[in-house]
C-alpha positions as CSV (number, residue, x, y, z in Angstrom):
1,M,-10.3,32.1,-8.1
2,Q,-9.7,33.2,-4.6
3,F,-9.4,36.9,-3.8
4,E,-7.0,38.0,-1.0
5,R,-8.2,40.4,1.7
6,A,-6.0,43.2,0.3
7,D,-7.8,43.0,-3.0
8,R,-11.3,43.3,-1.3
9,V,-10.0,46.1,0.8
10,A,-8.6,47.9,-2.3
11,E,-11.9,47.7,-4.1
12,E,-13.7,49.1,-1.0
13,I,-11.1,52.0,-0.7
14,K,-11.5,52.7,-4.4
15,K,-15.3,53.1,-4.0
16,E,-15.0,55.2,-0.9
17,I,-12.3,57.5,-2.3
18,S,-14.5,57.9,-5.4
19,D,-17.4,58.9,-3.3
20,I,-15.4,61.3,-1.2
21,I,-14.1,63.1,-4.2
22,Q,-17.4,63.3,-5.9
23,H,-19.4,64.5,-2.9
24,D,-17.3,65.6,0.0
25,L,-14.3,67.6,-1.3
26,K,-15.4,71.2,-1.7
27,D,-12.2,72.8,-3.1
28,P,-13.1,75.0,-6.1
29,R,-9.9,74.1,-7.9
30,I,-11.1,70.5,-8.3
31,C,-13.5,69.5,-11.0
32,A,-14.9,66.2,-9.7
33,E,-16.7,65.2,-12.9
34,L,-13.3,64.9,-14.6
35,I,-11.7,62.6,-12.0
36,S,-11.7,58.8,-12.1
37,I,-10.2,56.4,-9.6
38,V,-8.7,53.8,-12.0
39,K,-7.1,51.4,-9.4
40,V,-6.0,51.0,-5.9
41,N,-3.0,48.9,-4.8
42,V,-2.9,48.0,-1.2
43,S,0.0,46.4,0.5
44,K,-0.4,42.9,2.1
45,D,-0.3,44.4,5.6
46,L,-3.0,47.0,4.6
47,R,-0.9,50.0,5.7
48,H,-0.2,51.6,2.4
49,A,-2.6,52.4,-0.5
50,K,-1.5,53.6,-3.8
51,V,-4.4,55.3,-5.7
52,F,-4.2,55.7,-9.4
53,V,-6.2,58.7,-10.6
54,S,-7.1,59.6,-14.1
55,I,-8.0,63.2,-14.9
56,F,-9.8,64.0,-18.1
57,D,-8.5,67.4,-19.1
58,K,-6.2,68.7,-21.9
59,D,-4.9,71.5,-19.7
60,Q,-1.8,70.3,-17.9
61,E,-2.1,73.2,-15.4
62,K,-5.5,72.0,-14.3
63,I,-4.2,68.5,-13.9
64,K,-1.3,69.6,-11.7
65,N,-3.6,71.8,-9.6
66,T,-6.0,68.8,-9.1
67,M,-3.2,66.6,-8.1
68,K,-2.0,69.2,-5.6
69,V,-5.5,69.4,-4.2
70,L,-5.6,65.7,-3.8
71,E,-2.3,65.7,-2.1
72,N,-3.4,68.4,0.3
73,A,-6.6,66.5,1.0
74,K,-4.9,63.2,1.9
75,P,-5.3,63.6,5.7
76,Y,-9.0,64.3,5.2
77,I,-9.5,61.4,2.9
78,R,-7.6,59.1,5.2
79,R,-9.8,60.1,8.1
80,E,-12.9,59.6,6.1
81,I,-11.8,56.2,5.0
82,S,-11.0,55.2,8.6
83,Q,-14.5,56.1,9.6
84,R,-16.2,54.4,6.6
85,I,-14.2,51.2,6.6
86,K,-13.5,49.4,9.8
87,L,-9.9,48.4,9.7
88,R,-7.3,48.1,12.4
89,F,-5.0,50.6,10.7
90,S,-6.0,53.3,8.2
91,P,-3.7,53.0,5.2
92,E,-1.3,55.7,4.3
93,I,-2.5,57.0,0.9
94,S,-0.4,58.1,-2.0
95,F,-1.9,59.4,-5.3
96,E,-0.4,58.6,-8.7
97,L,-1.5,60.1,-12.0
98,D,-2.6,57.4,-14.5
99,D,-3.0,58.4,-18.1
100,S,-3.9,54.9,-19.5
101,I,-7.5,55.9,-20.3
102,E,-6.3,58.9,-22.4
103,Y,-3.6,56.7,-24.0
104,G,-6.3,54.1,-24.9
105,A,-8.6,56.8,-26.3
106,R,-5.7,58.2,-28.4
107,I,-5.0,54.7,-29.8
108,S,-8.7,54.2,-30.5
109,Q,-8.8,57.5,-32.4
110,I,-5.8,56.5,-34.5
111,L,-7.4,53.1,-35.3
112,N,-10.6,54.9,-36.4
113,Q,-8.6,57.3,-38.6
114,L,-6.9,54.3,-40.2
115,N,-10.3,52.6,-40.8
116,I,-11.7,55.7,-42.4
117,S,-8.7,56.0,-44.7
118,K,-9.1,52.3,-45.7
119,D,-12.8,52.8,-46.5
120,E,-11.9,55.8,-48.7
121,E,-9.4,53.7,-50.6
122,K,-12.1,51.0,-51.2
123,I,-14.6,53.5,-52.6
124,P,-12.6,54.5,-55.8
125,E,-12.0,50.7,-56.5
126,N,-15.7,50.0,-56.4
127,E,-16.5,53.0,-58.6
128,S,-14.0,51.9,-61.2
129,E,-15.6,48.4,-61.3
130,G,-19.0,49.9,-61.9
131,E,-17.6,52.0,-64.9
132,Q,-16.2,48.9,-66.5
133,E,-19.5,47.0,-66.4
134,N,-21.3,49.8,-68.3
């Protein structure tokens, strides 16, 4: 399988943005431990990058504030990327909230609840068989 240059650049941008958020952004409204860069889509001409961000928090207000901080930090992040990755053009960055991880965790929780309820149904059947043998 052959990777295109845009895919390789996207992975590098993902790594660098994650590092910038974890170590360089000093805004107190942002909780860097709860932010994960899920995916980066880069256009073929490498001029636009769409960054999908997952924020692990139940409070919608904190999520909105974190997204605002990221939007306000776009020029800084873009400048840092241009210094860390040698490209002819520094891509224009846009942030998108991605809740796929939370959605997957919710589905996993529902499946676990279903398994627990099935296990509870099997226990009475086994107990009734034991009583019949005696």
